ZAKOLDO-851945 format. One line per 10 residues: number of its first residue (from 0); for each residue y, z, x of C-alpha. Coordinates in steps of 0.05 Angstrom, whole numbers, plus 5000, padded with zeros to 4 digits. Layout:
REM residues N
NUM = Y:Z:X  ...
//
This chain:
REM residues 84
0 = 5146:5284:4987  5114:5217:4973  5095:5159:5018  5112:5089:4994  5064:5041:5026  5105:4977:5033  5133:4929:5084  5075:4940:5132  5089:4878:5173  5075:4896:5245
10 = 5130:4880:5295  5087:4830:5332  5090:4777:5278  5052:4756:5216  5016:4802:5167  4953:4829:5200  4900:4857:5153  4864:4902:5203  4928:4929:5234  4958:4945:5166
20 = 4892:4973:5140  4892:5026:5194  4964:5045:5176  4948:5049:5102  4885:5092:5111  4919:5138:5161  4979:5148:5114  4932:5164:5056  4895:5213:5100  4960:5246:5123
30 = 4996:5249:5056  4937:5253:5009  4917:5207:4953  4964:5241:4903  5027:5228:4944  5019:5154:4964  5037:5092:4925  5034:5018:4939  5098:4977:4934  5130:4915:4962
40 = 5197:4896:4990  5199:4826:4964  5231:4778:4975  5238:4803:5048  5163:4814:5055  5153:4741:5037  5176:4722:5107  5108:4746:5132  5059:4748:5075  5053:4723:5004
50 = 5058:4773:4947  4988:4755:4923  4955:4762:4991  4990:4829:5004  4965:4861:4940  4896:4830:4946  4893:4860:5016  4916:4928:4989  4859:4925:4938  4810:4906:4993
60 = 4835:4962:5039  4821:5013:4986  4757:4982:4959  4715:5043:4978  4758:5092:4939  4742:5113:4869  4773:5076:4810  4813:5139:4795  4842:5143:4865  4859:5068:4865
70 = 4894:5077:4797  4936:5132:4829  4956:5087:4887  4972:5026:4844  5003:5060:4783  4997:5134:4767  5033:5163:4828  5093:5117:4820  5096:5130:4745  5097:5205:4759
80 = 5147:5200:4816  5196:5154:4780  5183:5189:4713  5166:5126:4676
//
């Protein structure tokens, strides 16, 4: 089982960095670094946040992780899951 971290817009309205950060970190803690991957649901996500801001925030949320763990979240885990 993998966890796709995408479409994290909270029901109250616009993209909220701190609210989404807690969701991301909790999901990583629950599923483990090897079973999580970042993604987007654009163009629908664009109703609440720009593509650039969302991914810049994802990078900021995981800034304390090792380069290897970040590579897993942004590339390696998806490549393994989708066999690409």
